[in-house]
N, C-alpha and C positions, 0 to 999 in steps of 0.2 A: 680723679683723673688729672685735674689741672696741676696738682702738686708735682707730678712727673714732668708735665709740660713746662711748669715754672722753672724747674732745675735746668732743663734744656735751654730755655730762653736766656736764663741768667748766664749760662756757660757761653752762649753765642755773644751776648753783650760784653762779657769779660774779654772774649777773643777780639772783638771789635776795638775795645779800649787798648788792649795790649799791642795791637797792630798799629796804633796811632790813627785809627780810622773813625774814631768817635766824633760825631758832629754836634757840638753843644748849641743850644739856642740862646742867644743873648737877648735880653729884654730891654727894649727902649721905651722911654716915657714921654716921647715927643712925636709930633707929626714926622712923616718921612720927608727928609730934606737933605741938603748938602752937609749939614751938621745935625747930629742927633744926640740925645742924652741916653747913656747906657746906665741902667740901674742894677742889672744882674749879669753875671757871667763875664765880667771884664772890669777894666778900670772905670770906676764911677765918674760921671761927669760928662761934659760935652766932648764929642769926638767928630772928626771929619769922616763922612760916610763915602767910602769908595767901593761899595759892593752892592749897591741897589741897581735895579733896572730902570731907574728914574732918569733916563737919558736926557730928556729935555727939561727936567726940573719942574714938571707940571703937577707933581703929586700934592704940593701945597700951594699951588698958584692961586692968588686971590680971586681971579676971575672964574677959575674952575670951581673953587669952593663956593663962590656966590651963586653960580649956576646950580650947584648941587642943593644949596639951601632953598632956592626958589623952586626947584623940582620937587623937593620933599614936601613943600607946602601944596604944590599943585597936583602932583601925581600920587602922593602917598609913599609909604615905606617899601612895600612889596606887593607882588601880585597874587601870591598864594595859589598859583595855578600854572599849568603849562600853556603854551601858546595857543594850541588849537581848541582849548576849552574856553577859558575866559581870561587868558593871560597876555593878550595883545593890546597895547595902547598905541595911540598915535605916535608917541615919542619913540617907540621901538621901530615902527615902520619908517619914520623920518631918519633915524640913525642908519638903518639898513640901506636906504636910498643914498644917503650922503657917503657912506663907506664905499658903496659900489661906484659912485661917480669919482670919488677920490682915487680909487685904485684902478679905474679904467675897466671895470667889469660890468656885466649886465645886471647882476643882482647880488644881494648879500643876505645871509642867514645868520642870526645871532645865536650864540651858545653861552653856557655858563662859564666856560673857559676855553682856551685854545686846545687844551688837553681833550676836552669833550668834542671839539670840532674835528680834531684829528681822529678821535675815536669813532666818529659817526660817518666819515666819508667812505672809507674803503669797503666796509660791509654793505653799504647801500649801493655803491656803483659797480662793484666787482663780484663776480661769481666764480665758480670752480673752473670755468672755461676761460678765465681771464688771467692776466699777469700783472704784478706790480714789481717795479724795478726801483730799489731803494738805496740811497747812499749809505755806506757803512756807518757813518757817524751821525745819522739822523737822530733827532730828539726821541726820547723814550716814548712820548705820546704817539709818534708816528709808528714806532715799532709795535706798541701795544695795539694801535688801531689796525695795523696790518694783520696782526694775529687774530683779530676778530673776523677777518675775511677768509673766505675759502679759496681765494685766488692763489695761483702759483706765485711763489716768492723768489725774487732774484735780488742779489745784493752786489753792488759794485764798490770798489775801493774809493775812498773819499776824494771827490772831485776828479776822478780818473776817467777821462772821456773814452779812452781806448777800452777800458774794462766795461764801461757803460754800453758801448757798442757791442761788445762780446755778449753781454747779457741780453741785449735787445735781439740779437741774432738767435740766441738760444730760445728766447720766448717765441719768436716767429717760427722756429723749427718745431716747437711744441704745439703749434697751431693755436696760439692765443687769440681769442676773439677781440678783446680790448686789452690795450697795454697802457699802463699809467706809470710814468717816471715821477718819483717824488724825492724832493730834496729840501733841506733847510736852505733858506736864503742866506743866512749867516749862521755859522756853526758856533753854538753858544760857549763851548769850552775853549775854542781856538781864535775866534774872531775872524775866521776865514770866510770869504764870500764865494758862493757857488758860481761857476761859469755858466750863467743862464743862457747866454746867446748860443753857445756851442751845444748846450743841452737841448735847446729848442730846435737847432739844426738837425740833431740826431733824431729828435721826436718827429720832425717832418719827414725825414728819410725813412723811418721805420713805422710811420703811421701810429704814433703814440700820443697820448695826452701828457701834459706837464702840470704837476702840482708843486707849489712852493709854500713852505711854512716860513713866513716872514716876520715872526715874532720879534726878532732882534734887529729889525730894519724899518718896519712901518713907522713913519713919522719923522725919520731923520736921515735915512739913506736915500740917495738920489737927489736930483736938483730941486724937486718939490717935496721931498720927504715921502715919496710914494713907494719906496722900498727898492729891493734889488732888481725887480723887473724894470722899473724906471731907470735905475743905474745902468743897466745893460741894454736899454732900448727895446725891450721885448714885452711891453705891457699888453700888446694885442695878441701875443703868442702864448701866454700862460693861461691855462684853462681853469685852474683853481688856485686861489691864494688864501691860506688860512693865517690867522694872526690873533693877537691878544690886545685887549684894552688895558692890560695890567702892567705894561712896561712904559714905553714912550708916550702912549696915548692916555696919560693921566695916572696910571699906576694902580688903579683899583682892582677890578677883576672883570671877567667876561672875555669871550672870544667870538670869532666869526669865521665864516667861509664865504669869500667873494668869488663868484664863478660865472660861467655861462648860465643863461636863464634856465635852461632845462635841467641842469645839474642842481641848481638851488631848488627848483620846483620839486624834484624827486626827493631831495634831502628833507624838505618840509613834510613829505608823506611817509618816508621810510627811515629816517635817521633816528636811531633809538635815543641817543643822549639829548636830542632836541625834543622828541615826543614825550619823554618820560622825566624831564628835569624842569624845575620851576623856571619861569621867565627871568631873564636878567632884570635886576632891580631897576625901576624907572629912574631913580636918582643917578645911577651910573650911566644910563643911556643919555640922559639930558646933559650931564657933565661932559660926556664924550663928544656931544655935538659942539659944546663950547671949545673943546680941545681942537676939533677940526676947524672951527672959526679962527683960532689963533694960528694954526699951521698954515692956513690958506691966506692969511692977511699979511704975514711977515716971515722972513727967514732968519731973524736975528738969533733965535735959539739954536738953530742948526749950525749957524756960523760959529757961535760961541763954543758949542760942543766940539766942532772940528778943531778949533784953535786949542782948546784944552787937551784934546787927544794928541795933537801933534806935539805940544809942549811936553806932556808926560812921556810919550814914547821917545822923543829925542833926548831928554835929560836922562832917562833910565838907561838908554843905550850907551850914552856917553859915560855913564857911571859903571858900565860893564855888566849890567844885568842881561840875562837871556830872555828877551821878549820875542814872542812869535811875530813874524813880520806882518805888516798890513797897516791900514789906517783907520780901522774900526775902533769904536769907543770901548770895546772889549780888548783889554791889553793884558794877556796872560804872562805873568812873571814865572818862568819855569824854575822849579826847585828840584824836582826829581823824587826825593825821599819824602814820604808822607808825614812822618813824625817831624822832620825838619820844616816842612811847609806849615804844619800846625803850630810849631814853636815860633816861627817867624811871624805868623799872624798874631800870636799872643804878644810878642815884643812890639809889634806895630801898634796894637791896641793900647799898650802901656804908654806909647808915645803919642797917643791921640789920633790914630788913624785906624778906622774900622774896615778891615778886609777879612776875607775868609780863605783858608787853605782848602783846596779841592784835591781829593784823593780817590782811590778806588773805592767803590765801583763807579763813581761819577766820571772818572777819567781812567785810562789804562794804568796798570801796575807800573811803577817806576816813572810815571809822568805827572807826579803831583805838582801843583802850581798854586799861585795866588792869582785869582782872576780879578784884576782891577777894572772897574767900570767907571768911566768918566761921565760927568753930567754937565749940562749947560749951567746948572746952578753953582758949580764950583767957580771960585775966583782964581786968578793967576797965582795969588798967594797960597790958596788952598793946594793947588797942584804942586807948587814948589815945596811946601811943607811936607806933602806926602812923599815926594822923592827924597828929601832930606831924612825923613823917618826911615825909609827903606835902607838908605846908606848906613845909618846908625844901627839899625836892627841887624843888618848883615854883619857889621863889625862885632857886635856883641855875640852873635851866634858863632862866629868864627873864633872868638877869643875865649 
């Protein structure tokens, strides 16, 4: 049987390559940092890394690594259990309490990933008599999580408040018992920030709850790094915040849902990804606590990230590149054609700058781009070298 399937799969893979949509995996031989060593899939040697979610440069921070070493000795490698059996240590409860306090929520529940957090919320909270109203550009994990729920599904155009209100009216007309508006806090392919204050106003008007996936904001967006809810002054009005420990908060893995106490309590009893997945490794929980210590004691990393972002965006704009507007550390350089985006990424790697071309199905057809992600670990020289490499790569591509 598989011989037939094998031929079909090879045909599909050939079509992906022919369309310029193949996504190679480059192998690095160093810790995640502002510079990495590439050993396979590109120019060998040290390159500047401008495609990691390592926004604050904490993935190889010495204090975080030291905390991880200490935790490994104290708490062991893994729990080999789910939380409700014998998978809960003091360090897990401490991290949940710290995250809840940091985000201004009543409680927090840890997951293996934010993908799992988003996969576990909707089915638990919403039934067939309920409605979920989702932004059209929400992350795939939200889309998949919604699919697991029996709730009625409404979709509104990206950040379009008029369309959101239309969908809320339709949900009301359909007699929805509970309504949940869900949005990314920052949309990962564009760097756009959701208008949370206005979303919360509509939620109040139509008696809906609000959920935000703040994976690309927690730790560095807002005055204290508490995310888009802090940025927009609605920390007390958002009912559920999901996020990851795998980006700005150390870059390892793990996710969470911070929410009203009753929501978290029900998730502990009914959320399938939580009930049937191993506990987050204690070493990650302990290192994440150190990350929160660093974030709450100083804002130097957030300031440096903002400076690097402003420099890159201004220089690239002056050089005539099409960058989506905003001030987020995600700076999409729009290319359009998928093959051209992939080729430019290759040329940049040859010049010592590691970036990735994004194309369909990750982004819409004809909207291929290179998503540059700035880090507090980058120096001013690093940023300037990256811009110069873009200019040189564009010239070669055009010539």
